[in-house]
C-alpha positions in Angstrom: 0.0 0.0 0.0 2.8 2.4 0.5 6.0 3.1 -1.4 9.1 4.2 0.4 9.6 8.0 0.3 12.8 9.5 -1.0 15.0 11.1 1.8 13.6 14.3 3.0 10.1 13.7 1.6 7.2 13.5 4.1 5.9 10.0 4.9 2.2 9.6 4.0 -0.4 7.3 5.4 -0.9 4.0 3.4 -4.7 4.1 3.7 -6.4 4.4 0.3 -7.0 8.1 -0.5 -5.4 9.4 2.7 -2.7 12.1 2.3 -2.1 12.7 6.0 1.4 12.5 7.4 2.2 9.1 8.8 2.9 8.9 12.5 2.8 5.0 12.9 4.7 2.2 11.2 2.8 -1.1 11.1 5.3 -3.9 10.6 3.8 -7.1 9.1 4.5 -10.2 7.1 2.5 -13.0 5.5 3.9 -16.2 7.0 2.8 -18.2 3.9 5.0 -16.0 1.7 7.7 -14.5 3.9 10.3 -15.9 6.3 9.8 -15.0 9.9 12.4 -12.3 9.9 11.1 -10.4 6.9 9.0 -7.3 7.7 7.0 -5.1 5.4 5.7 -1.7 6.5 2.5 0.1 6.1 2.4 3.7 7.4 -0.6 5.1 9.2 -1.8 8.5 10.4 -3.6 8.6 13.8 -7.0 8.2 12.2 -6.1 5.0 10.2 -3.8 3.3 12.7 -6.7 1.2 14.0 -8.3 0.2 10.7 -5.0 -0.7 9.1 -3.9 -2.6 12.2 -7.2 -4.4 12.5 -7.0 -5.5 8.9 -3.5 -7.0 9.3 -4.2 -8.4 12.8 -7.4 -10.2 11.6 -5.2 -12.1 9.0 -2.4 -12.8 11.6 0.0 -10.6 9.7 0.6 -7.7 12.2 4.0 -8.0 14.0 4.6 -4.6 15.5 3.4 -1.0 15.7 6.0 1.7 16.2 6.0 5.4 16.1 7.6 6.9 12.9 10.9 8.6 13.8 10.3 12.3 14.1 6.5 12.0 14.6 4.7 13.7 17.4 3.7 10.3 18.8 7.2 10.1 20.2 6.4 13.1 22.4 3.3 11.5 24.0 
């Protein structure tokens, strides 16, 4: 859902149609396709963290949710 941003470019939420800045990194993998160490990342704004995380968790794919470096979530 998200493509890596070039250095210096703002990270954007991976939710379809959302252009908000990302403040969460949802790390996941599909155990049928990826080895246990591989992690893919979807980025989420505060509004979409729950829905994206629920989607991944319902499939058993969600591995970790971490604040994006430099995001205001680190100040909470």
